[in-house]
DRENDRENBA-315580 format. One record per atom (N, C-alpha, C): x, y, z; residue in one letter. Coordinates in steps of 0.1 Angstrom, whole numbers, plus 5000, padded with zeros to 4 digits. Layout:
# residues N
XYZA/...
//
This chain:
# residues 212
498949314909X/498249294922X/498549164929X/498849064920X/499148934926X/500448924934X/501448984929X/502848964935X/502949044948X/502549174950X/502849244962X/502349174975X/501149104974X/500649044986X/501648934991X/502248864983X/503148754987X/504548814990X/504948914983X/506248984986X/506149045000X/505049105003X/504949165017X/504949055028X/504248945025X/504248835035X/505648775037X/506348755026X/507648695027X/508648785034X/508548915031X/509449015037X/509149035052X/507949035056X/507649065070X/507848945079X/508248835073X/508748725082X/510148755086X/510848845080X/512248875083X/512549015087X/511549105084X/511849245088X/510649305096X/510849405104X/509849465112X/508749535104X/507549535110X/506449605103X/506749755100X/507549815109X/507949955107X/508649975094X/509649885091X/510449895079X/509449875067X/508549785068X/507649755057X/506749885055X/506349945065X/505550065064X/506350185058X/507550195062X/508450305056X/508650285041X/509050155038X/509350125024X/508050135015X/506950105021X/505650115014X/505350255009X/505950355016X/505850495012X/506450524999X/507250434993X/507850454980X/506850434969X/505650384972X/504650364961X/504350494953X/504050604959X/503850724951X/505050764943X/506250744948X/507450784940X/507550694928X/507250564929X/507250484917X/506150514907X/504950544913X/503850584905X/504150704897X/504750804903X/505150934896X/506250904886X/507250824889X/508350794880X/507850724867X/507050624869X/506450554857X/505550644849X/504750724856X/503850814849X/504550914841X/505650964846X/506451064839X/507251004827X/507850894830X/508750824820X/507950764808X/506850704811X/506150624801X/504850684796X/504250774804X/502950824800X/502950984799X/504151034800X/504351184798X/503451264807X/503351224819X/502551304829X/503351434832X/502551544831X/503251674833X/503351714848X/504351654854X/504551684868X/505151824871X/504551894880X/504952024884X/505952014896X/506652134898X/507652134909X/506952114922X/505752164924X/505052144937X/504651994939X/504451924928X/504151774930X/505351704936X/506551744931X/507851684937X/508051724952X/507751854954X/507851904968X/506851824977X/505651804972X/504651734980X/505151594983X/505651524972X/506151394974X/507251384984X/508151474984X/509351474993X/508851495007X/507951595009X/507451625022X/506651505028X/505851435019X/505051325024X/505951205028X/507051185020X/507951075023X/508651095036X/509151225038X/509851255051X/508951245063X/507751295061X/506751295072X/506351145076X/506051065066X/505650925068X/506750845074X/508050875070X/509150795075X/509450835090X/509350965092X/509651015106X/508550965116X/507250965111X/506250905120X/506450765122X/506850685112X/507050545114X/508250515123X/509350605121X/510550585129X/510150605144X/509350705147X/509050735161X/508350615167X/507450555160X/506650445165X/507550315168X/508750315162X/509650205164X/510850255173X/510650365180X/511750425189X/512950455181X/512750495169X/513850535160X/514850425158X/514450295158X/515250185154X/514750125141X/515750085133X/515350025120X/516349915117X/515849805111X/516749695108X/516449655093X/517349705085X/517249675070X/518049545067X/517549465058X/518249355053X/517749325039X/518249215033X/517949195019X/516449175016X/515749125027X/514349105025X/513549235023X/514249355026X/513649485024X/513449505009X/514249445001X/514149464986X/512849404981X/512249304988X/510949254984X/509849354985X/509949434995X/509049544997X/509149654986X/510449684983X/510649774972X/510049724959X/510249594956X/509749534944X/508149544944X/507649524956X/506149524958X/505649664955X/506349764960X/505849904957X/506049944943X/507049884936X/507249904922X/506049844914X/505549734919X/504349664913X/503149754915X/503049814927X/501849894930X/501850024920X/503050084919X/503250194910X/502850164896X/503250044891X/502950004878X/501449974876X/500849914886X/499449884886X/498650014885X/498950114893X/498250244893X/498250304879X/499350304872X/499450354859X/498750274848X/498750144850X/498050054840X/496550084841X/496050094853X/494650114855X/494250254850X/495050354853X/494750494849X/494750514834X/495750454828X/495950494814X/495450384804X/495250264808X/494850154799X/493450104802X/492950124814X/491650074818X/490650184822X/490950304818X/490150414823X/488650414818X/488350334808X/486950324803X/486250204810X/486850134819X/486250024826X/485950064840X/484750034845X/484450084859X/485250004869X/485450064881X/486250014892X/485849874897X/484549854897X/484049724902X/484449614893X/484349634880X/484749534870X/486249504870X/487049604871X/488449594872X/488849514884X/488249544896X/488549484908X/488149334908X/486949314902X/486449174902X/487349084894X/487749124882X/488649044873X/490049024880X/490549134885X/491949124891X/491949044903X/490949054912X/490948974924X/490648824920X/489748804911X/489448664907X/490648594901X/491448674892X/492648614886X/493748584896X/493848674906X/494848654917X/494448524925X/493148504927X/492648394934X/492848264926X/492648264913X/492848144905X/494348114905X/495248214903X/496648184904X/497148124917X/496548184928X/496948134941X/496447984943X/495247954938X/494747824939X/495647724931X/496047764919X/496847674911X/498347654916X/498847764921X/500247764926X/500447714940X/499547744949X/499747714963X/498847594968X/497547594964X/496647494969X/496847364963X/496747354950X/496747224943X/497947144946X/499147194946X/500347104949X/500247044963X/499647104972X/499547044986X/498347084993X/497147024989X/495847074995X/495747035010X/496546935015X/496446895029X/496847005038X/497647095034X/498147205042X/497047305045X/495947305038X/494947405039X/493547355044X/493647245052X/492447185058X/492047275070X/490747315070X/490247395081X/489847305093X/490347345105X/490047265117X/489747355128X/489447305139X/489147385151X/490247475155X/491447415153X/492647495158X/493047615149X/492647605137X/492947725128X/491747795123X/490547775129X/489347835124X/489447995126X/489948035138X/489948185140X/490948255130X/492148195128X/493048255118X/492348265104X/491648155101X/490948145088X/489848265087X/489148285098X/488148395098X/488848535096X/490048545102X/490748675101X/491248685086X/491748575080X/492148585066X/491048625057X/489848565060X/488648595051X/488348745053X/488348795065X/488148935068X/489149025061X/490348985061X/491449065055X/491249065039X/490848945034X/490648935020X/489449015015X/488349015023X/487149085018X/487349235020X/487749275032X/487849415035X/489049485030X/490249415033X/491549475030X/491949455016X/491349365009X/491749344995X/490649374985X/489549304986X/488449314976X/487849454976X/487249494988X/486549624989X/487549734988X/488749724994X/489749824992X/490249844978X/490249734970X/490649744956X/489649824948X/488349804951X/487249874944X/487450024947X/487650064959X/487750204963X/488950264957X/490050184957X/491350234952X/491250254937X/490650164930X/490550174915X/489650294912X/488650324920X/487750434918X/488650564920X/489450564930X/490350684933X/491250704921X/491850604916X/492750614904X/491950674892X/490650634891X/489850674880X/489550824880X/489450884892X/488951024893X/490151114897X/491351064898X/492551144902X/493751114893X/494851154898X/496151124891X/496851004897X/497750934890X/498450824896X/499250864909X/499850984908X/500551034920X/499651054932X/498551114930X/497651134941X/497151004947X/496750904938X/496250774942X/497350704950X/498550714945X/499650644953X/499950714966X/499650844967X/500050914979X/499150874991X/498150794989X/497350745001X/498150655010X/499250605005X/500150525014X/500750605025X/500850735023X/501350825033X/500350825045X/499150795043X/498150795054X/498250675063X/498950565059X/499050445067X/499650475081X/500750545082X/501350575095X/500350645104X/499450735098X/498450805106X/497450715111X/496950615103X/496050515107X/496650435118X/497850395117X/498550315127X/498650395140X/498850525139X/498950615151X/497550615157X/496450625149X/495150625154X/494850505162X/495250385157X/495050265165X/495850265178X/497050325178X/497850345190X/497150425200X/496550535196X/495750625205X/494650545211X/493950465203X/492850385208X/493350285218X/494650245217X/495150155226X/495850225239X/495750355239X/496250425251X/497550505249X/498050505237X/499250585234X/498950735234X/499950815238X/499750955239X/500351025226X/499551115221X/499951185209X/500651325213X/501751355207X/502451475210X/502651575198X/503351675201X/503651775190X/504351715178X/505251615181X/506051545171X/505051485161X/504051405167X/503051335158X/502251435150X/501851545157X/501051645150X/501751715138X/503051735140X/503851795130X/503951695118X/504151565121X/504251475110X/502951465102X/501851465110X/500451455104X/500251575095X/500651695100X/500551815092X/501351805079X/502551755080X/503351735068X/502751645058X/502051535062X/501451445053X/500251515047X/499451585055X/498251655049X/498751765039X/499751835042X/500351935033X/500851865020X/501451755022X/501951675010X/500851635001X/499751585006X/498651544998X/497951664992X/497951774999X/497351904993X/498151944981X/499551944982X/500351984971X/500251884959X/500251754962X/500151654952X/498751664944X/497751704952X/496351714946X/496251824937X/497051934938X/496952054930X/497252024915X/496452084907X/496652064892X/497352174886X/
//
């Protein structure tokens, strides 16, 4: 949990958000790969079909939002490494922490990530993190992101891992382009048949992955 947050931040200073979104769709692929190789998860053919359909649909939807332009560079590998970490995290929670409730797992993991961040980033140079009038608003946004996008999301995600399979839990990343599209519609963008086809593909993908 600790590494992906920084890997994404480092990568997105050099690559577009669209690329990060596309590569983030690799999370369920790594979750499935690790689950099959190390935990003998009995993956069926329709699971692989669902994974492929979801990947294609999420990539096409992200492509369209960037006008079918993509700029890959070496920083993209940081996103791949982050998704590998996510896939590993999903399997560790599912197979080694299944008797611990999601709130406890999230509390310990978020707290440890916070302690590591404090020791590695804050202590060496505390003057960089002084809150002032000029950076108060970004600080509020960071707190909101930490509380809602990390802590609360981690509790819900760990609960999802607990009641489902690693592949299904990882497949929620396919929904990110749909959420982004929803914000676009809120901002006045027009949804067309292309978008609906991609959304249908993602829903079909999750249905196939969810089948036992």
